[in-house]
N, C-alpha and C positions, 0 to 999 in steps of 0.2 A: 722499526715500529711493528713488524709482523708478529713479534712475540709479546706485544702489549696485551695485558689482560682485558678481556671483555666483560660485560655484565654477566654473561653466561658463565665465564670462568669464575667470577666472584661467587655466584650461586652454587656452583659445584664445590668450590673451596669451603663455603660455609656449611654445606651439607656434610662434607668430609670431617669437619670439626667434631661433629657428634660421634663419628665412627672412630677416628684415629687420634684425635687430640687427647693428650694426657696432660698431667700437671707440669710435665717438663718440656712439652713442645707447644708452640703457639704459631698461628699463621698470621702474617702481616701483609698488607698491601703496601708496596714501596713505590715511591714517586720522587721526582726531583723538584727542588726549588733551587734555582741557579744550578750549580754543579753538585750540590749536596743531596744525598739520599736521605729520605725520611720514611718512616713506616707507621702505620696505624693498624691496630688489631682488626682482622678481617670481619669479625662479628659486627662491627659498626657500619661496614660498607654495604650500601644497598645497590648502587649502580654507578657506572661511569658514563658521563655524557660529553659530547663534543661541546666546545665553547660556543656560546650563543649570546644573543642580545640580552643584556641584563638591564632591568628597569630600575633606575635610581630611585632611592627613597630619601626625601629630605630629612635632615637631622641625624642621619646615621653617621657613625664615625667613618673616616676615610677608608679603612680596611673593609668595611661592609659595602660591597659594590651595589647591592640592591636585591632584587628578587627576580625569579623566573617562574613562569607558569609551567609546571611539569605535569602534564596529563590531568589538569584540573586542580592540582595542589600548588599553592603558593609556597615557594622555597626560598628562604634567605640565602644569599650568596656572599661568602667572605673570600677575599684575596688572601690566601694563606701566607704568602710572602710578607705582605704588609702586616698581617696579624701577628707574625713572629718578629716584627721589628725591622724587616729588611725593606729595601726600596722596591717600589712598584716596577714590574718588568713589562716588557713588550709581550703581548699575546701572539702566539704563533699557531701553526697548524697542529702542533703537538700539545698545545695548551688544552686542558680539559677540566671538567668539573666532577669532583668525586662527591656523590650524594651519600650522606651518612644519616643513620637513624640514631638520634641522641636524645635521651630522656623523653621519648615518646613523640618527637617531632623530627622532621627532616631538615638538614642543613647542608648546603653545598660549599665545598672548598675548591677554589681555583688553584690548580697546580700546574707547573711548567710541563710536566710529562709524567705519565704513569709508567712505572718500570716493570714490576712483576708481583706475583703472589709468592711469598717465600715462607718456609717453615723455619722457625728459629727456636732453638732449645734454650732452656734457662742458662746452660753453661756458656752460651754465646753472648749473653747479655750482662753487661756490667752496670752498676748504678751510675746515675749521672753525677758529675763532680758537684760537691756542695758549694753553693754560692751564697754568700752572706746576705746579699740584698734580695734574694728570691725566696719568698715564703712558700712552704709546702703546698698550700691551697692554691697558689697561682702558678705552680711549676707545670709547664706543658710537657717537659721532657721526663719520661719515666725510666729510660735506660739507653744504653749505647750498645748496639749489636755489632759484633765483628763476624762477618760472613766471608766465605771463600770468594775470591775475585772471579772475574770472567775466565772461563776454561781452567779453573783451579789455580790461577796465577794470582798471587798476592791476596790482599784482603780488601773488602769494601765495608765501610763504616755506615751503619744505618742509625740515625737518631730516631728513637722510638717515642712517639707522641701519645698523649692521653686526650682523645677527642673531646671528652666532657669538659676539659679545662680550656678549650680553645673557642668556645662559643662566644656569642656576642656578650659584651659586658652587661651586667645586671640592669643598668639603667636604660638599655636599649631593647630589652626583651619585651 
């Protein structure tokens, strides 16, 4: 866990976007849900916080765990596993909340473990497979990145997500 990105790492990476990022390279924060790696564009990520008590809100869907008070701001918290249709997992010491800025408001995603900030080129990303039952406006997956594995051995697959499509359903906003 010593290589886990901190909020300071996120801010440094976001600053570097303006200097180094080109049309062909993008930075992603990667994290695990179960054993699978997922990634979100770093420009959405504001900070990473440790798992904390979440206040339940009546009437929210099961994946919306509630809210936290983050330095005076009320932030809705979603269990990303559940939002993506997986079963709820046990929270561990590695479980954390990734706070994102989406459409002018903050939203927190509970993830099993934060992995790294990575640079991904367009050449490393393939489009997601077409699924007949998934409309484009509801598709969370924007691509599948194939990155070099640990110590250059093998490949690791990162499912690239579009955070603006993972928000609370319209009826709960």
